Predicted model as a PDB file, atoms N, CA, C, CB and O in Angstrom, pLDDT in the B-factor column:
MODEL        1                                                                  
ATOM      1  N   MET A   1      43.403 155.466-164.213  1.00 92.00           N  
ATOM      2  CA  MET A   1      43.863 156.133-165.308  1.00 92.00           C  
ATOM      3  C   MET A   1      45.265 155.197-166.907  1.00 92.00           C  
ATOM      4  CB  MET A   1      44.586 157.484-164.270  1.00 92.00           C  
ATOM      5  O   MET A   1      45.200 154.011-167.231  1.00 92.00           O  
ATOM      6  N   TYR A   2      45.787 155.731-167.217  1.00 94.00           N  
ATOM      7  CA  TYR A   2      46.297 154.862-168.513  1.00 94.00           C  
ATOM      8  C   TYR A   2      46.861 154.782-169.711  1.00 94.00           C  
ATOM      9  CB  TYR A   2      45.735 154.483-168.864  1.00 94.00           C  
ATOM     10  O   TYR A   2      46.223 154.845-170.761  1.00 94.00           O  
ATOM     11  N   LYS A   3      47.744 154.678-169.650  1.00 94.00           N  
ATOM     12  CA  LYS A   3      49.091 155.216-170.693  1.00 94.00           C  
ATOM     13  C   LYS A   3      49.790 154.282-171.379  1.00 94.00           C  
ATOM     14  CB  LYS A   3      50.260 155.914-169.964  1.00 94.00           C  
ATOM     15  O   LYS A   3      50.453 153.302-171.041  1.00 94.00           O  
ATOM     16  N   HIS A   4      49.462 154.867-172.577  1.00 92.00           N  
ATOM     17  CA  HIS A   4      49.634 154.576-173.877  1.00 92.00           C  
ATOM     18  C   HIS A   4      50.580 155.561-174.885  1.00 92.00           C  
ATOM     19  CB  HIS A   4      48.302 154.494-174.329  1.00 92.00           C  
ATOM     20  O   HIS A   4      50.342 156.769-174.889  1.00 92.00           O  
ATOM     21  N   ARG A   5      51.670 155.005-175.747  1.00 91.00           N  
ATOM     22  CA  ARG A   5      52.147 155.728-176.329  1.00 91.00           C  
ATOM     23  C   ARG A   5      52.538 156.918-175.654  1.00 91.00           C  
ATOM     24  CB  ARG A   5      51.519 155.815-177.190  1.00 91.00           C  
ATOM     25  O   ARG A   5      52.494 157.960-176.307  1.00 91.00           O  
ATOM     26  N   ASN A   6      52.996 156.969-174.200  1.00 93.00           N  
ATOM     27  CA  ASN A   6      53.686 158.082-173.921  1.00 93.00           C  
ATOM     28  C   ASN A   6      52.287 159.336-173.160  1.00 93.00           C  
ATOM     29  CB  ASN A   6      54.543 158.569-175.586  1.00 93.00           C  
ATOM     30  O   ASN A   6      52.405 160.391-172.536  1.00 93.00           O  
ATOM     31  N   CYS A   7      51.057 158.530-173.622  1.00 95.00           N  
ATOM     32  CA  CYS A   7      50.043 159.989-173.614  1.00 95.00           C  
ATOM     33  C   CYS A   7      48.923 159.034-172.502  1.00 95.00           C  
ATOM     34  CB  CYS A   7      49.122 160.680-175.727  1.00 95.00           C  
ATOM     35  O   CYS A   7      48.596 157.850-172.582  1.00 95.00           O  
ATOM     36  N   ILE A   8      48.616 159.854-171.712  1.00 96.00           N  
ATOM     37  CA  ILE A   8      47.790 159.725-170.363  1.00 96.00           C  
ATOM     38  C   ILE A   8      46.605 159.430-171.252  1.00 96.00           C  
ATOM     39  CB  ILE A   8      47.662 161.168-169.169  1.00 96.00           C  
ATOM     40  O   ILE A   8      46.475 160.080-172.289  1.00 96.00           O  
ATOM     41  N   ILE A   9      45.526 158.276-170.844  1.00 97.00           N  
ATOM     42  CA  ILE A   9      44.250 158.739-170.822  1.00 97.00           C  
ATOM     43  C   ILE A   9      43.125 158.597-169.471  1.00 97.00           C  
ATOM     44  CB  ILE A   9      43.766 158.089-171.949  1.00 97.00           C  
ATOM     45  O   ILE A   9      42.983 157.402-169.213  1.00 97.00           O  
ATOM     46  N   GLU A  10      42.726 159.025-169.029  1.00 97.00           N  
ATOM     47  CA  GLU A  10      41.984 159.432-168.155  1.00 97.00           C  
ATOM     48  C   GLU A  10      40.461 158.543-168.027  1.00 97.00           C  
ATOM     49  CB  GLU A  10      41.902 160.864-168.475  1.00 97.00           C  
ATOM     50  O   GLU A  10      40.221 157.819-168.993  1.00 97.00           O  
ATOM     51  N   LYS A  11      39.697 158.554-167.189  1.00 96.00           N  
ATOM     52  CA  LYS A  11      38.697 158.261-167.168  1.00 96.00           C  
ATOM     53  C   LYS A  11      37.401 159.641-167.244  1.00 96.00           C  
ATOM     54  CB  LYS A  11      38.833 157.408-166.088  1.00 96.00           C  
ATOM     55  O   LYS A  11      37.588 160.571-166.458  1.00 96.00           O  
ATOM     56  N   SER A  12      36.409 159.702-167.987  1.00 95.00           N  
ATOM     57  CA  SER A  12      35.867 160.683-167.664  1.00 95.00           C  
ATOM     58  C   SER A  12      33.902 160.574-167.853  1.00 95.00           C  
ATOM     59  CB  SER A  12      36.708 161.729-168.535  1.00 95.00           C  
ATOM     60  O   SER A  12      32.927 161.319-167.950  1.00 95.00           O  
ATOM     61  N   GLY A  13      34.085 159.814-167.833  1.00 91.00           N  
ATOM     62  CA  GLY A  13      32.683 159.453-168.214  1.00 91.00           C  
ATOM     63  C   GLY A  13      31.544 159.735-167.650  1.00 91.00           C  
ATOM     64  O   GLY A  13      31.470 159.833-166.425  1.00 91.00           O  
ATOM     65  N   THR A  14      30.397 159.922-168.518  1.00 92.00           N  
ATOM     66  CA  THR A  14      28.329 160.451-167.506  1.00 92.00           C  
ATOM     67  C   THR A  14      28.301 159.575-167.769  1.00 92.00           C  
ATOM     68  CB  THR A  14      26.733 161.559-167.855  1.00 92.00           C  
ATOM     69  O   THR A  14      28.928 158.627-168.242  1.00 92.00           O  
ATOM     70  N   GLU A  15      26.892 160.121-167.194  1.00 94.00           N  
ATOM     71  CA  GLU A  15      25.008 159.135-167.364  1.00 94.00           C  
ATOM     72  C   GLU A  15      25.206 158.480-168.741  1.00 94.00           C  
ATOM     73  CB  GLU A  15      23.105 160.460-167.548  1.00 94.00           C  
ATOM     74  O   GLU A  15      24.987 157.273-168.844  1.00 94.00           O  
ATOM     75  N   SER A  16      25.585 159.160-169.751  1.00 95.00           N  
ATOM     76  CA  SER A  16      25.302 158.889-171.404  1.00 95.00           C  
ATOM     77  C   SER A  16      26.637 157.589-171.527  1.00 95.00           C  
ATOM     78  CB  SER A  16      25.652 160.744-172.701  1.00 95.00           C  
ATOM     79  O   SER A  16      26.642 156.386-171.790  1.00 95.00           O  
ATOM     80  N   PHE A  17      27.512 158.455-171.232  1.00 94.00           N  
ATOM     81  CA  PHE A  17      28.767 157.632-172.132  1.00 94.00           C  
ATOM     82  C   PHE A  17      29.597 156.936-170.860  1.00 94.00           C  
ATOM     83  CB  PHE A  17      30.007 158.906-173.221  1.00 94.00           C  
ATOM     84  O   PHE A  17      30.758 157.250-170.598  1.00 94.00           O  
ATOM     85  N   PRO A  18      28.777 155.873-170.054  1.00 95.00           N  
ATOM     86  CA  PRO A  18      29.951 155.610-168.581  1.00 95.00           C  
ATOM     87  C   PRO A  18      31.484 155.270-169.125  1.00 95.00           C  
ATOM     88  CB  PRO A  18      29.414 153.957-167.453  1.00 95.00           C  
ATOM     89  O   PRO A  18      32.342 155.122-168.255  1.00 95.00           O  
ATOM     90  N   ASP A  19      31.827 155.155-170.354  1.00 95.00           N  
ATOM     91  CA  ASP A  19      33.406 154.746-170.294  1.00 95.00           C  
ATOM     92  C   ASP A  19      33.786 155.931-171.593  1.00 95.00           C  
ATOM     93  CB  ASP A  19      33.829 152.665-170.738  1.00 95.00           C  
ATOM     94  O   ASP A  19      34.416 155.690-172.623  1.00 95.00           O  
ATOM     95  N   MET A  20      33.305 156.985-171.252  1.00 97.00           N  
ATOM     96  CA  MET A  20      34.518 157.842-172.249  1.00 97.00           C  
ATOM     97  C   MET A  20      35.386 157.881-171.116  1.00 97.00           C  
ATOM     98  CB  MET A  20      34.149 159.613-173.022  1.00 97.00           C  
ATOM     99  O   MET A  20      35.339 157.424-169.974  1.00 97.00           O  
ATOM    100  N   VAL A  21      36.349 158.699-171.909  1.00 97.00           N  
ATOM    101  CA  VAL A  21      38.340 158.559-171.271  1.00 97.00           C  
ATOM    102  C   VAL A  21      38.658 159.880-172.164  1.00 97.00           C  
ATOM    103  CB  VAL A  21      39.717 156.612-171.983  1.00 97.00           C  
ATOM    104  O   VAL A  21      38.393 159.940-173.365  1.00 97.00           O  
ATOM    105  N   THR A  22      39.082 160.616-171.642  1.00 97.00           N  
ATOM    106  CA  THR A  22      40.016 162.348-171.713  1.00 97.00           C  
ATOM    107  C   THR A  22      41.337 161.799-172.161  1.00 97.00           C  
ATOM    108  CB  THR A  22      40.307 163.440-169.879  1.00 97.00           C  
ATOM    109  O   THR A  22      41.906 160.896-171.548  1.00 97.00           O  
ATOM    110  N   ILE A  23      41.873 162.437-173.387  1.00 97.00           N  
ATOM    111  CA  ILE A  23      43.550 162.620-173.263  1.00 97.00           C  
ATOM    112  C   ILE A  23      44.266 163.488-172.910  1.00 97.00           C  
ATOM    113  CB  ILE A  23      44.141 162.547-174.156  1.00 97.00           C  
ATOM    114  O   ILE A  23      44.605 164.391-173.676  1.00 97.00           O  
ATOM    115  N   THR A  24      44.889 163.363-170.933  1.00 96.00           N  
ATOM    116  CA  THR A  24      45.145 164.913-170.611  1.00 96.00           C  
ATOM    117  C   THR A  24      46.344 164.841-170.940  1.00 96.00           C  
ATOM    118  CB  THR A  24      44.926 165.557-169.156  1.00 96.00           C  
ATOM    119  O   THR A  24      46.865 165.806-170.380  1.00 96.00           O  
ATOM    120  N   LYS A  25      47.207 164.234-171.570  1.00 96.00           N  
ATOM    121  CA  LYS A  25      48.383 164.790-171.759  1.00 96.00           C  
ATOM    122  C   LYS A  25      49.157 163.783-172.972  1.00 96.00           C  
ATOM    123  CB  LYS A  25      49.138 164.905-170.270  1.00 96.00           C  
ATOM    124  O   LYS A  25      48.788 162.609-172.995  1.00 96.00           O  
ATOM    125  N   ALA A  26      50.030 164.145-173.797  1.00 96.00           N  
ATOM    126  CA  ALA A  26      50.749 164.083-174.588  1.00 96.00           C  
ATOM    127  C   ALA A  26      52.265 164.232-175.072  1.00 96.00           C  
ATOM    128  CB  ALA A  26      50.253 164.463-174.893  1.00 96.00           C  
ATOM    129  O   ALA A  26      52.990 165.189-174.802  1.00 96.00           O  
ATOM    130  N   PRO A  27      52.473 163.571-175.523  1.00 94.00           N  
ATOM    131  CA  PRO A  27      54.096 164.414-175.721  1.00 94.00           C  
ATOM    132  C   PRO A  27      54.050 165.027-176.763  1.00 94.00           C  
ATOM    133  CB  PRO A  27      55.484 163.570-175.873  1.00 94.00           C  
ATOM    134  O   PRO A  27      52.962 164.883-177.319  1.00 94.00           O  
ATOM    135  N   LYS A  28      55.134 166.007-177.586  1.00 94.00           N  
ATOM    136  CA  LYS A  28      55.205 167.118-178.210  1.00 94.00           C  
ATOM    137  C   LYS A  28      53.986 166.366-180.009  1.00 94.00           C  
ATOM    138  CB  LYS A  28      57.342 167.637-178.349  1.00 94.00           C  
ATOM    139  O   LYS A  28      52.978 166.852-180.522  1.00 94.00           O  
ATOM    140  N   LEU A  29      54.699 165.249-180.328  1.00 91.00           N  
ATOM    141  CA  LEU A  29      54.559 164.911-181.595  1.00 91.00           C  
ATOM    142  C   LEU A  29      53.440 164.669-181.747  1.00 91.00           C  
ATOM    143  CB  LEU A  29      55.233 164.036-182.032  1.00 91.00           C  
ATOM    144  O   LEU A  29      53.001 164.873-182.878  1.00 91.00           O  
ATOM    145  N   ARG A  30      52.327 164.040-180.506  1.00 92.00           N  
ATOM    146  CA  ARG A  30      50.931 164.085-180.614  1.00 92.00           C  
ATOM    147  C   ARG A  30      49.798 164.603-179.420  1.00 92.00           C  
ATOM    148  CB  ARG A  30      50.687 162.787-180.928  1.00 92.00           C  
ATOM    149  O   ARG A  30      48.818 164.242-178.768  1.00 92.00           O  
ATOM    150  N   LYS A  31      50.962 166.013-179.734  1.00 94.00           N  
ATOM    151  CA  LYS A  31      49.940 167.460-179.105  1.00 94.00           C  
ATOM    152  C   LYS A  31      48.884 167.517-179.240  1.00 94.00           C  
ATOM    153  CB  LYS A  31      50.066 168.719-179.531  1.00 94.00           C  
ATOM    154  O   LYS A  31      48.379 168.348-178.485  1.00 94.00           O  
ATOM    155  N   GLN A  32      47.728 166.679-180.307  1.00 95.00           N  
ATOM    156  CA  GLN A  32      46.562 166.815-181.139  1.00 95.00           C  
ATOM    157  C   GLN A  32      45.581 166.633-180.389  1.00 95.00           C  
ATOM    158  CB  GLN A  32      46.460 166.005-182.219  1.00 95.00           C  
ATOM    159  O   GLN A  32      44.481 167.184-180.347  1.00 95.00           O  
ATOM    160  N   PHE A  33      46.341 165.282-179.390  1.00 95.00           N  
ATOM    161  CA  PHE A  33      45.231 164.368-179.058  1.00 95.00           C  
ATOM    162  C   PHE A  33      44.874 165.148-177.560  1.00 95.00           C  
ATOM    163  CB  PHE A  33      45.742 162.528-178.985  1.00 95.00           C  
ATOM    164  O   PHE A  33      43.880 164.904-176.875  1.00 95.00           O  
ATOM    165  N   VAL A  34      45.909 166.111-177.250  1.00 96.00           N  
ATOM    166  CA  VAL A  34      45.222 166.649-175.216  1.00 96.00           C  
ATOM    167  C   VAL A  34      44.038 166.880-175.425  1.00 96.00           C  
ATOM    168  CB  VAL A  34      45.810 168.316-174.226  1.00 96.00           C  
ATOM    169  O   VAL A  34      43.836 167.506-176.465  1.00 96.00           O  
ATOM    170  N   GLY A  35      43.309 166.661-174.935  1.00 96.00           N  
ATOM    171  CA  GLY A  35      41.914 166.849-174.860  1.00 96.00           C  
ATOM    172  C   GLY A  35      41.088 166.802-175.525  1.00 96.00           C  
ATOM    173  O   GLY A  35      40.214 167.651-175.696  1.00 96.00           O  
ATOM    174  N   LYS A  36      41.247 165.553-176.143  1.00 96.00           N  
ATOM    175  CA  LYS A  36      40.457 164.774-176.742  1.00 96.00           C  
ATOM    176  C   LYS A  36      40.375 163.669-175.749  1.00 96.00           C  
ATOM    177  CB  LYS A  36      40.889 164.443-178.090  1.00 96.00           C  
ATOM    178  O   LYS A  36      41.119 163.002-175.030  1.00 96.00           O  
ATOM    179  N   ARG A  37      38.613 163.842-176.172  1.00 96.00           N  
ATOM    180  CA  ARG A  37      38.062 162.898-175.474  1.00 96.00           C  
ATOM    181  C   ARG A  37      37.125 161.839-175.913  1.00 96.00           C  
ATOM    182  CB  ARG A  37      37.583 163.456-174.666  1.00 96.00           C  
ATOM    183  O   ARG A  37      36.176 162.461-176.389  1.00 96.00           O  
ATOM    184  N   TYR A  38      36.887 160.586-176.005  1.00 97.00           N  
ATOM    185  CA  TYR A  38      36.751 159.237-177.131  1.00 97.00           C  
ATOM    186  C   TYR A  38      35.690 158.642-175.727  1.00 97.00           C  
ATOM    187  CB  TYR A  38      38.742 157.985-177.744  1.00 97.00           C  
ATOM    188  O   TYR A  38      35.587 158.896-174.527  1.00 97.00           O  
ATOM    189  N   VAL A  39      34.982 157.657-176.797  1.00 96.00           N  
ATOM    190  CA  VAL A  39      33.585 157.371-176.375  1.00 96.00           C  
ATOM    191  C   VAL A  39      34.198 155.835-174.949  1.00 96.00           C  
ATOM    192  CB  VAL A  39      32.321 156.727-178.260  1.00 96.00           C  
ATOM    193  O   VAL A  39      33.676 155.363-173.939  1.00 96.00           O  
ATOM    194  N   THR A  40      35.508 155.591-175.701  1.00 96.00           N  
ATOM    195  CA  THR A  40      35.636 154.343-174.866  1.00 96.00           C  
ATOM    196  C   THR A  40      37.469 154.078-175.031  1.00 96.00           C  
ATOM    197  CB  THR A  40      34.469 152.873-175.615  1.00 96.00           C  
ATOM    198  O   THR A  40      38.244 154.260-175.970  1.00 96.00           O  
ATOM    199  N   LEU A  41      37.624 153.633-173.801  1.00 95.00           N  
ATOM    200  CA  LEU A  41      39.746 153.526-174.200  1.00 95.00           C  
ATOM    201  C   LEU A  41      39.891 153.090-175.629  1.00 95.00           C  
ATOM    202  CB  LEU A  41      40.884 151.966-173.124  1.00 95.00           C  
ATOM    203  O   LEU A  41      40.318 153.786-176.551  1.00 95.00           O  
ATOM    204  N   GLU A  42      39.477 151.838-175.690  1.00 96.00           N  
ATOM    205  CA  GLU A  42      38.865 151.623-177.235  1.00 96.00           C  
ATOM    206  C   GLU A  42      39.957 152.180-178.304  1.00 96.00           C  
ATOM    207  CB  GLU A  42      37.293 152.563-177.473  1.00 96.00           C  
ATOM    208  O   GLU A  42      41.073 151.909-178.748  1.00 96.00           O  
ATOM    209  N   LYS A  43      38.483 153.523-178.478  1.00 96.00           N  
ATOM    210  CA  LYS A  43      38.923 154.654-179.793  1.00 96.00           C  
ATOM    211  C   LYS A  43      39.708 154.719-179.138  1.00 96.00           C  
ATOM    212  CB  LYS A  43      38.267 156.030-180.392  1.00 96.00           C  
ATOM    213  O   LYS A  43      40.564 154.018-179.678  1.00 96.00           O  
ATOM    214  N   ALA A  44      40.050 155.036-178.385  1.00 96.00           N  
ATOM    215  CA  ALA A  44      41.365 156.279-177.764  1.00 96.00           C  
ATOM    216  C   ALA A  44      42.481 156.016-178.999  1.00 96.00           C  
ATOM    217  CB  ALA A  44      42.309 155.778-175.734  1.00 96.00           C  
ATOM    218  O   ALA A  44      42.990 156.736-179.858  1.00 96.00           O  
ATOM    219  N   PHE A  45      42.605 154.338-178.558  1.00 96.00           N  
ATOM    220  CA  PHE A  45      43.793 153.361-178.611  1.00 96.00           C  
ATOM    221  C   PHE A  45      43.801 153.920-180.014  1.00 96.00           C  
ATOM    222  CB  PHE A  45      43.647 151.531-178.274  1.00 96.00           C  
ATOM    223  O   PHE A  45      44.661 154.722-180.379  1.00 96.00           O  
ATOM    224  N   LEU A  46      42.636 153.397-180.953  1.00 96.00           N  
ATOM    225  CA  LEU A  46      42.763 153.028-182.292  1.00 96.00           C  
ATOM    226  C   LEU A  46      43.209 154.537-183.272  1.00 96.00           C  
ATOM    227  CB  LEU A  46      41.206 152.278-182.730  1.00 96.00           C  
ATOM    228  O   LEU A  46      43.651 154.739-184.403  1.00 96.00           O  
ATOM    229  N   GLN A  47      42.784 155.413-182.056  1.00 96.00           N  
ATOM    230  CA  GLN A  47      42.891 157.470-182.884  1.00 96.00           C  
ATOM    231  C   GLN A  47      44.018 156.923-182.680  1.00 96.00           C  
ATOM    232  CB  GLN A  47      42.362 159.490-182.081  1.00 96.00           C  
ATOM    233  O   GLN A  47      44.359 156.121-183.549  1.00 96.00           O  
ATOM    234  N   ILE A  48      44.794 157.098-181.732  1.00 95.00           N  
ATOM    235  CA  ILE A  48      46.662 156.836-181.203  1.00 95.00           C  
ATOM    236  C   ILE A  48      47.060 156.251-182.479  1.00 95.00           C  
ATOM    237  CB  ILE A  48      47.133 155.492-179.635  1.00 95.00           C  
ATOM    238  O   ILE A  48      47.379 156.888-183.483  1.00 95.00           O  
ATOM    239  N   GLU A  49      47.004 154.699-182.326  1.00 94.00           N  
ATOM    240  CA  GLU A  49      47.743 153.939-183.497  1.00 94.00           C  
ATOM    241  C   GLU A  49      47.170 154.119-184.438  1.00 94.00           C  
ATOM    242  CB  GLU A  49      47.933 152.615-183.478  1.00 94.00           C  
ATOM    243  O   GLU A  49      47.014 152.907-184.587  1.00 94.00           O  
ATOM    244  N   LEU A  50      46.529 154.642-185.520  1.00 94.00           N  
ATOM    245  CA  LEU A  50      46.307 155.576-186.891  1.00 94.00           C  
ATOM    246  C   LEU A  50      47.265 156.255-186.881  1.00 94.00           C  
ATOM    247  CB  LEU A  50      45.114 156.503-187.066  1.00 94.00           C  
ATOM    248  O   LEU A  50      48.219 155.965-187.603  1.00 94.00           O  
ATOM    249  N   PHE A  51      47.285 157.235-186.148  1.00 94.00           N  
ATOM    250  CA  PHE A  51      48.338 158.346-186.017  1.00 94.00           C  
ATOM    251  C   PHE A  51      49.593 158.239-185.874  1.00 94.00           C  
ATOM    252  CB  PHE A  51      48.157 159.027-185.141  1.00 94.00           C  
ATOM    253  O   PHE A  51      50.213 159.300-185.946  1.00 94.00           O  
ATOM    254  N   GLU A  52      50.220 157.239-185.683  1.00 92.00           N  
ATOM    255  CA  GLU A  52      51.337 156.678-185.754  1.00 92.00           C  
ATOM    256  C   GLU A  52      51.086 156.083-187.071  1.00 92.00           C  
ATOM    257  CB  GLU A  52      51.702 155.813-184.613  1.00 92.00           C  
ATOM    258  O   GLU A  52      51.546 156.719-188.019  1.00 92.00           O  
ATOM    259  N   SER A  53      50.519 155.113-187.304  1.00 90.00           N  
ATOM    260  CA  SER A  53      50.454 154.304-189.074  1.00 90.00           C  
ATOM    261  C   SER A  53      50.760 155.308-189.956  1.00 90.00           C  
ATOM    262  CB  SER A  53      48.800 153.650-189.709  1.00 90.00           C  
ATOM    263  O   SER A  53      51.536 155.228-190.908  1.00 90.00           O  
ATOM    264  N   GLN A  54      49.970 156.480-189.519  1.00 91.00           N  
ATOM    265  CA  GLN A  54      50.598 157.567-190.761  1.00 91.00           C  
ATOM    266  C   GLN A  54      51.276 158.379-190.890  1.00 91.00           C  
ATOM    267  CB  GLN A  54      50.083 158.188-191.265  1.00 91.00           C  
ATOM    268  O   GLN A  54      51.582 159.183-191.770  1.00 91.00           O  
ATOM    269  N   ARG A  55      51.670 158.027-189.417  1.00 89.00           N  
ATOM    270  CA  ARG A  55      53.213 159.211-189.970  1.00 89.00           C  
ATOM    271  C   ARG A  55      54.257 158.413-190.195  1.00 89.00           C  
ATOM    272  CB  ARG A  55      53.936 160.451-188.725  1.00 89.00           C  
ATOM    273  O   ARG A  55      55.184 158.912-190.833  1.00 89.00           O  
ATOM    274  N   LEU A  56      54.438 156.391-189.548  1.00 86.00           N  
ATOM    275  CA  LEU A  56      55.407 155.615-190.519  1.00 86.00           C  
ATOM    276  C   LEU A  56      55.453 155.528-192.145  1.00 86.00           C  
ATOM    277  CB  LEU A  56      55.245 154.330-190.163  1.00 86.00           C  
ATOM    278  O   LEU A  56      56.389 155.409-192.937  1.00 86.00           O  
ATOM    279  N   ILE A  57      54.148 155.631-192.292  1.00 83.00           N  
ATOM    280  CA  ILE A  57      53.930 155.077-193.847  1.00 83.00           C  
ATOM    281  C   ILE A  57      54.237 156.846-194.303  1.00 83.00           C  
ATOM    282  CB  ILE A  57      51.889 154.141-194.358  1.00 83.00           C  
ATOM    283  O   ILE A  57      54.357 156.843-195.528  1.00 83.00           O  
ATOM    284  N   ASN A  58      54.337 157.737-193.974  1.00 85.00           N  
ATOM    285  CA  ASN A  58      54.953 159.451-194.578  1.00 85.00           C  
ATOM    286  C   ASN A  58      55.722 159.475-194.426  1.00 85.00           C  
ATOM    287  CB  ASN A  58      54.727 160.737-194.242  1.00 85.00           C  
ATOM    288  O   ASN A  58      56.235 160.512-194.848  1.00 85.00           O  
ATOM    289  N   SER A  59      56.685 158.517-193.730  1.00 83.00           N  
ATOM    290  CA  SER A  59      57.958 159.154-193.262  1.00 83.00           C  
ATOM    291  C   SER A  59      58.940 158.048-194.373  1.00 83.00           C  
ATOM    292  CB  SER A  59      58.262 159.021-191.210  1.00 83.00           C  
ATOM    293  O   SER A  59      60.166 158.006-194.468  1.00 83.00           O  
ATOM    294  N   LYS A  60      57.828 157.164-195.178  1.00 82.00           N  
ATOM    295  CA  LYS A  60      58.346 156.278-195.496  1.00 82.00           C  
ATOM    296  C   LYS A  60      58.364 156.393-197.305  1.00 82.00           C  
ATOM    297  CB  LYS A  60      57.676 155.168-194.744  1.00 82.00           C  
ATOM    298  O   LYS A  60      58.886 155.638-198.125  1.00 82.00           O  
ATOM    299  N   ASP A  61      57.666 157.502-197.475  1.00 77.00           N  
ATOM    300  CA  ASP A  61      57.788 157.701-198.481  1.00 77.00           C  
ATOM    301  C   ASP A  61      58.615 158.208-199.407  1.00 77.00           C  
ATOM    302  CB  ASP A  61      57.221 157.959-198.493  1.00 77.00           C  
ATOM    303  O   ASP A  61      58.528 157.905-200.597  1.00 77.00           O  
ATOM    304  N   LYS A  62      59.650 159.177-198.840  1.00 76.00           N  
ATOM    305  CA  LYS A  62      61.081 159.769-199.389  1.00 76.00           C  
ATOM    306  C   LYS A  62      62.119 158.208-199.764  1.00 76.00           C  
ATOM    307  CB  LYS A  62      61.962 160.968-197.839  1.00 76.00           C  
ATOM    308  O   LYS A  62      62.997 157.784-200.515  1.00 76.00           O  
ATOM    309  N   TYR A  63      61.305 157.858-198.708  1.00 78.00           N  
ATOM    310  CA  TYR A  63      62.709 156.329-198.726  1.00 78.00           C  
ATOM    311  C   TYR A  63      62.420 155.828-200.067  1.00 78.00           C  
ATOM    312  CB  TYR A  63      62.472 154.632-197.344  1.00 78.00           C  
ATOM    313  O   TYR A  63      63.415 155.765-200.789  1.00 78.00           O  
ATOM    314  N   VAL A  64      60.683 155.243-200.882  1.00 76.00           N  
ATOM    315  CA  VAL A  64      60.185 154.260-201.209  1.00 76.00           C  
ATOM    316  C   VAL A  64      60.666 155.002-202.756  1.00 76.00           C  
ATOM    317  CB  VAL A  64      58.613 153.842-200.617  1.00 76.00           C  
ATOM    318  O   VAL A  64      61.079 154.399-203.747  1.00 76.00           O  
ATOM    319  N   LYS A  65      60.464 156.503-202.596  1.00 74.00           N  
ATOM    320  CA  LYS A  65      60.416 157.008-204.203  1.00 74.00           C  
ATOM    321  C   LYS A  65      62.216 157.311-204.699  1.00 74.00           C  
ATOM    322  CB  LYS A  65      59.277 158.831-204.309  1.00 74.00           C  
ATOM    323  O   LYS A  65      62.406 157.645-205.868  1.00 74.00           O  
ATOM    324  N   SER A  66      63.191 157.198-203.942  1.00 74.00           N  
ATOM    325  CA  SER A  66      64.523 157.794-203.956  1.00 74.00           C  
ATOM    326  C   SER A  66      65.069 155.974-203.875  1.00 74.00           C  
ATOM    327  CB  SER A  66      64.970 159.184-202.405  1.00 74.00           C  
ATOM    328  O   SER A  66      65.576 155.718-204.967  1.00 74.00           O  
ATOM    329  N   GLN A  67      65.100 154.889-203.070  1.00 73.00           N  
ATOM    330  CA  GLN A  67      64.571 153.179-204.022  1.00 73.00           C  
ATOM    331  C   GLN A  67      64.587 153.741-205.398  1.00 73.00           C  
ATOM    332  CB  GLN A  67      62.579 152.337-203.662  1.00 73.00           C  
ATOM    333  O   GLN A  67      65.464 153.803-206.260  1.00 73.00           O  
ATOM    334  N   LEU A  68      63.671 154.030-205.355  1.00 71.00           N  
ATOM    335  CA  LEU A  68      62.247 153.314-207.029  1.00 71.00           C  
ATOM    336  C   LEU A  68      62.966 154.779-208.278  1.00 71.00           C  
ATOM    337  CB  LEU A  68      59.100 153.854-206.389  1.00 71.00           C  
ATOM    338  O   LEU A  68      62.770 154.517-209.465  1.00 71.00           O  
ATOM    339  N   GLU A  69      63.546 155.850-208.057  1.00 70.00           N  
ATOM    340  CA  GLU A  69      64.423 157.183-208.106  1.00 70.00           C  
ATOM    341  C   GLU A  69      65.938 155.905-209.332  1.00 70.00           C  
ATOM    342  CB  GLU A  69      65.091 158.049-205.641  1.00 70.00           C  
ATOM    343  O   GLU A  69      66.599 156.136-210.344  1.00 70.00           O  
ATOM    344  N   ASP A  70      65.856 155.235-208.817  1.00 68.00           N  
ATOM    345  CA  ASP A  70      67.167 153.915-209.177  1.00 68.00           C  
ATOM    346  C   ASP A  70      66.662 152.519-210.187  1.00 68.00           C  
ATOM    347  CB  ASP A  70      67.700 153.043-207.380  1.00 68.00           C  
ATOM    348  O   ASP A  70      67.455 151.702-210.655  1.00 68.00           O  
ATOM    349  N   VAL A  71      65.708 152.502-210.307  1.00 69.00           N  
ATOM    350  CA  VAL A  71      64.799 151.856-210.838  1.00 69.00           C  
ATOM    351  C   VAL A  71      63.424 152.426-212.325  1.00 69.00           C  
ATOM    352  CB  VAL A  71      64.292 151.543-209.517  1.00 69.00           C  
ATOM    353  O   VAL A  71      63.139 151.970-213.432  1.00 69.00           O  
ATOM    354  N   VAL A  72      63.094 153.224-211.759  1.00 66.00           N  
ATOM    355  CA  VAL A  72      62.332 153.712-212.721  1.00 66.00           C  
ATOM    356  C   VAL A  72      62.607 155.746-212.445  1.00 66.00           C  
ATOM    357  CB  VAL A  72      60.531 152.921-212.435  1.00 66.00           C  
ATOM    358  O   VAL A  72      62.974 156.581-211.619  1.00 66.00           O  
ATOM    359  N   ILE A  73      61.917 155.512-214.329  1.00 65.00           N  
ATOM    360  CA  ILE A  73      62.051 157.109-214.082  1.00 65.00           C  
ATOM    361  C   ILE A  73      60.569 157.577-213.369  1.00 65.00           C  
ATOM    362  CB  ILE A  73      62.331 158.031-215.743  1.00 65.00           C  
ATOM    363  O   ILE A  73      59.475 157.245-213.824  1.00 65.00           O  
ATOM    364  N   LEU A  74      60.806 158.569-211.938  1.00 57.00           N  
ATOM    365  CA  LEU A  74      59.310 158.991-212.148  1.00 57.00           C  
ATOM    366  C   LEU A  74      59.160 160.527-212.372  1.00 57.00           C  
ATOM    367  CB  LEU A  74      58.408 158.578-210.842  1.00 57.00           C  
ATOM    368  O   LEU A  74      59.846 161.380-211.808  1.00 57.00           O  
ATOM    369  N   GLU A  75      58.378 160.710-213.085  1.00 65.00           N  
ATOM    370  CA  GLU A  75      57.734 162.200-212.930  1.00 65.00           C  
ATOM    371  C   GLU A  75      56.529 162.162-211.886  1.00 65.00           C  
ATOM    372  CB  GLU A  75      57.110 162.785-214.469  1.00 65.00           C  
ATOM    373  O   GLU A  75      55.845 161.237-211.448  1.00 65.00           O  
ATOM    374  N   GLU A  76      56.547 163.745-211.630  1.00 60.00           N  
ATOM    375  CA  GLU A  76      55.763 164.846-210.321  1.00 60.00           C  
ATOM    376  C   GLU A  76      54.715 165.513-211.125  1.00 60.00           C  
ATOM    377  CB  GLU A  76      56.910 166.277-209.510  1.00 60.00           C  
ATOM    378  O   GLU A  76      53.965 166.336-210.601  1.00 60.00           O  
TER     379      GLU A  76                                                      
ENDMDL                                                                          
END                                                                             
């Protein structure tokens, strides 16, 4: 059993994929990962980090736009 960013990851290997893992528990914020299976532990870590990176970028979108409005006229 492994833990990454409060997600519980357990080994669930098969004959074809002995390193396969499954995410069994996750916080409400990352509930989309529960039940997902990945070929390796590293691939599971990468997907969780990708999700967190995109979430961080999206949260800064409003901040950057508000800062730019002070300097440049923005039209959407």
